[in-house]
C-alpha positions as CSV (number, residue, x, y, z in Angstrom):
1,M,214.5,228.4,22.1
2,E,211.5,226.8,20.6
3,Q,210.8,227.8,16.9
4,R,206.8,228.6,16.7
5,K,206.6,229.6,12.8
6,H,208.7,230.2,9.9
7,W,207.8,231.9,6.6
8,W,209.7,231.8,3.5
9,N,209.2,234.0,0.2
10,G,209.4,231.1,-2.1
11,K,212.6,232.3,-3.9
12,W,215.9,230.1,-4.2
13,G,219.3,231.7,-4.2
14,R,221.5,233.7,-2.1
15,A,220.4,237.0,-3.4
16,A,216.5,236.5,-3.5
17,R,215.7,234.3,-0.6
18,R,214.3,235.8,2.4
19,D,213.2,234.2,5.7
20,V,211.1,235.4,8.9
21,Y,211.2,233.3,12.0
22,L,209.2,233.4,14.8
23,R,210.5,232.0,18.6
24,I,209.9,231.9,21.9
25,D,212.3,231.6,25.1
26,A,210.7,231.6,28.5
27,D,208.5,234.7,28.4
28,T,210.3,236.5,25.5
29,W,209.4,236.4,22.0
30,H,211.8,236.7,19.2
31,V,211.5,237.5,15.5
32,E,214.4,236.7,13.0
33,Q,214.4,238.2,9.6
34,R,217.0,236.8,7.3
35,A,218.3,237.4,3.9
36,G,220.0,235.4,1.8
37,G,219.5,231.9,3.2
38,A,221.7,230.0,5.8
39,D,224.4,231.8,5.5
40,G,222.9,235.3,5.2
41,V,222.4,238.4,7.2
42,S,219.6,238.3,9.8
43,H,218.1,241.1,12.0
44,F,216.9,240.2,15.5
45,Y,213.7,241.6,17.4
46,E,212.8,240.8,20.8
47,F,209.0,241.4,22.3
48,E,207.6,240.9,25.9
49,S,204.3,239.9,24.3
50,E,203.2,237.2,21.5
51,E,200.7,240.2,20.0
52,D,203.7,242.5,19.6
53,A,206.0,239.6,18.1
54,Y,203.2,239.0,15.4
55,D,202.7,242.8,14.9
56,R,206.2,242.8,13.6
57,V,206.0,239.4,11.7
58,R,202.9,240.9,9.8
59,A,205.1,244.3,9.1
60,L,207.9,242.1,7.8
61,L,205.5,239.9,5.4
62,V,204.2,243.1,3.5
63,G,205.8,243.6,0.2
64,P,205.9,241.9,-3.2
65,F,206.8,238.5,-2.2
66,E,204.4,235.6,-2.2
67,W,205.1,234.3,1.5
68,R,204.6,230.7,2.6
69,E,204.2,229.7,5.9
70,L,206.4,226.5,6.5
71,S,205.3,224.2,9.2
72,A,208.0,223.8,12.2
73,R,209.2,220.5,12.8
74,P,207.1,218.6,15.9
75,P,209.5,218.1,19.0
76,Q,211.2,214.9,19.2
């Protein structure tokens, strides 16, 4: 699975941190919505198209937070 994008709400701490990830595996797009940092709770969504996956991402990024896009690491 390849990570394409990562957004973070700019908040530190388990209670406040939120992350959204966009990944692709073969022909399936995956969106992960995580609350609480690395040990937090995640919700996963699968899509057949990149457009549908981005629609979900845009919906998840709506709200009171100032979301920041974090760059994915280049492949090594």
